[in-house]
C-alpha positions in Angstrom: 35.2 72.1 76.3 34.9 69.7 73.5 37.8 67.8 72.5 37.9 69.9 68.9 38.8 73.1 70.9 41.0 71.1 73.2 43.7 71.0 70.6 43.1 74.0 69.2 44.2 75.4 72.4 46.3 74.1 73.1 48.6 74.7 70.2 47.7 78.1 70.3 49.1 77.6 73.5 52.1 75.9 72.2 52.7 77.4 68.8 51.0 81.0 68.7 51.9 81.1 65.5 51.5 78.0 63.8 47.6 77.5 62.5 47.1 79.0 59.4 43.2 77.7 59.6 41.0 75.3 61.3 38.3 73.8 59.2 34.8 71.3 60.1 33.7 69.3 58.1 31.1 66.5 58.7 32.2 65.5 61.8 36.2 65.6 61.0 38.3 68.6 62.1 41.2 69.8 60.5 44.0 71.8 61.5 46.1 73.9 58.4 49.8 74.1 60.3 52.8 76.6 59.1 55.0 73.5 57.6 58.2 74.7 59.2 56.7 73.8 62.7 54.6 70.3 61.6 56.9 68.1 63.5 56.6 70.5 67.0 52.6 70.3 66.5 52.6 66.4 66.4 55.2 65.6 69.3 52.8 68.4 71.7 50.0 66.2 69.8 51.3 62.8 70.9 53.0 64.4 74.5 50.1 66.3 76.2 48.9 64.3 78.5 45.1 65.9 77.7 45.8 64.9 74.1 47.9 61.9 74.0 47.5 61.6 69.9 49.7 58.5 69.4 47.8 57.2 66.9 49.8 58.4 63.3 46.6 55.8 60.5 48.3 58.2 57.5 49.7 60.1 56.2 49.0 61.4 52.4 49.1 63.9 50.2 46.8 65.2 47.8 48.5 67.3 43.7 46.4 70.7 43.7 47.2 71.2 40.3 46.8 74.1 38.8 46.5 75.4 42.1 49.2 77.1 44.0 50.3 75.7 46.6 50.1 72.5 45.0 50.5 69.3 47.0 48.9 69.7 50.5 50.0 67.0 52.7 47.9 65.4 55.3 48.2 64.0 59.2 45.8 61.7 60.3 46.1 61.6 63.9 44.1 59.1 66.3 43.8 59.0 70.1 43.2 56.0 71.7 42.6 56.9 75.1 40.3 59.9 74.0 38.7 57.8 71.0 39.4 61.1 69.2 40.4 61.7 65.1 42.2 65.0 63.8 44.2 66.2 60.1 46.6 67.8 59.9 47.1 69.9 57.0 50.0 71.4 56.2 50.9 72.9 52.2 54.1 72.2 50.0 54.1 74.7 47.4 57.8 72.9 46.5 57.6 69.1 46.2 61.9 68.4 46.4 61.2 71.7 49.5 58.5 69.8 51.6 57.8 69.3 55.1 60.0 67.8 58.1 59.7 64.1 58.7 57.6 63.9 61.7 59.9 60.1 61.8 61.0 60.1 65.0 56.8 61.1 66.2 56.0 58.5 65.5 58.4 55.7 63.9 55.6 54.5 60.9 55.5 58.0 59.5 59.3 57.0 57.6 56.9 54.7 56.2 54.5 56.6 55.3 56.3 59.4 54.2 58.4 57.1 52.0 54.7 56.0 49.8 53.9 60.1 49.3 57.4 61.0 48.2 56.7 56.9 45.8 53.7 58.3 45.2 53.6 61.6 44.5 57.7 63.2 45.0 56.4 65.4 48.2 60.0 65.2 50.0 60.0 65.1 53.5 63.8 67.2 55.0 65.1 64.4 57.4 63.8 61.6 56.2 67.1 59.7 55.2 64.6 56.7 53.4 63.0 57.4 50.5 63.5 55.3 48.0 60.9 53.9 45.6 58.5 51.4 48.2 55.9 49.7 45.6 57.1 50.8 41.7 60.6 49.1 40.6 63.8 51.9 41.1 64.0 53.1 37.9 60.6 54.2 37.2 60.5 58.0 35.7 58.1 60.4 37.8 55.6 60.2 40.5 52.6 58.2 39.1 49.5 60.5 41.5 50.8 63.1 39.8 47.9 65.0 37.6 50.2 65.8 35.0 51.8 62.6 34.7 51.2 60.8 31.6 48.5 58.4 31.5 50.0 56.0 28.9 46.7 54.6 28.0 45.5 51.8 25.6 42.6 52.5 23.7 39.8 50.5 24.1 38.6 48.2 21.1 35.2 48.3 20.0 32.9 45.5 17.7 33.0 50.3 16.3 36.8 50.9 16.0 37.8 47.5 15.5 39.7 48.2 12.5 41.2 51.7 14.0 43.3 49.9 16.3 44.2 47.2 14.9 45.9 48.9 12.8 48.1 50.3 15.9 49.0 46.7 17.2 52.2 45.4 16.5 52.2 42.5 15.3 55.6 39.8 14.5 56.4 40.4 11.1 56.8 37.3 9.0 
């Protein structure tokens, strides 16, 4: 039995209704897990002697606007002894009611969840350290959301320089 199937079988044996979907794409297996049980599944994957997913390499999220649920949180796991990668994915319908923290499973998750909250606004239940990591404390909003205003400045070219120049603030004499 290959490692991909072993992972699915072990999860189904321990938690029969937790897997929502399994997707294989370009050699990467993604297991969609019920949001309410992500911590238990991660604990199983780390502690099982046949699996040993002892390294959480990343947590990231996707803003799928206009789809619903809007956010998907991805957990990228690696088993050093088995030399095997796996991605778990959970849905976050409401960013204020996101998945449970996995900081007690892998301590680095506290920082990775802080990054996701800072940039996308997905709040992890039980993570008491959610604060700005990359942005200033007084920053408003979460800049990786699709509905975040761009706030860019139009590029000046030779054909539109007068229009751009008229919008620039100059010191008054």
